[in-house]
C-alpha positions, 0 to 999 in steps of 0.5 A: 526958622533956624534955631526955633526947630520944627513946629511939631517938635515945639509942641512935643510931637515928632514930625513925620517929615523934617527939613533943614534950610541951609542958605538957599537950598532946601534939604529933606530927610524923611522918616517913617513911624519907627524913625528909620529912613524910608528907602523908597523916598531916599532913592527918589530923593537921590534921583531928584538930587542927581537931576537938579545937579545936572540942570544946575551944571548945564545952567552954569555952562550956559552962564559961563558961555553967555554971561548976564544981560541977555533975554530970558528966552535966549537962556531958555533956548541955550539951556534946552540945547545944553540939557539935550546934549547931556541926554536929558529929556526936557519940555519947553513952555509946558502948559500947566492946567488948573484942576477945578471941580474935576475938570482941567482948565487951561488958564495960561500957566506955562512952565519954562522947562519941565526936565525928566517929567519931574523937575520944573525949572523957572528961568529969570533974567531980572535984577534979583529974585523976589518972593513972588518968583519963588511963590510962582514956582511953588504954584507950579510945583503944586499944579504939576504934582512935582516935589522939587523945582529950580528957580534960576536967575541968569542976570547975576555975575555968579550964577550960584547967587541966582539959583533957588531950589524949592521943595514942595509936599512937607507934612507936619 
């Protein structure tokens, strides 16, 4: 996607929302019809960034203490404890119902963590993050209505290499 530009720009239209991909992190800059930044969206984005930074900091503390090689459930328990120590509200193994024909159906989907009721966190302890893991988190974002989620793989030497920040709801 880098270098080709937004599809709307290639067709001669200005996008309502534009995003830039930088390595594994996704940053969003939102514009209103006049081209000025939307203050409400910017404030919400700052809050989400602050929450994700706190989650990443807590995950790094857990990884620094335990290192790679443990089960996902061990990292989950330790991360929940670390976030609680930092005063962050976190729900563990939150059920995600599928809404179909106006009815919520329990299909067995579970978020590993839901932080501050707005950031789903999917934890892994695998050799490498595959595309299916990112799609899984994106599905959770769509089901929950959240805009930003984190995919964290603890089975890496340097945790920075195991973190993906995924953003949902980009309009073109």
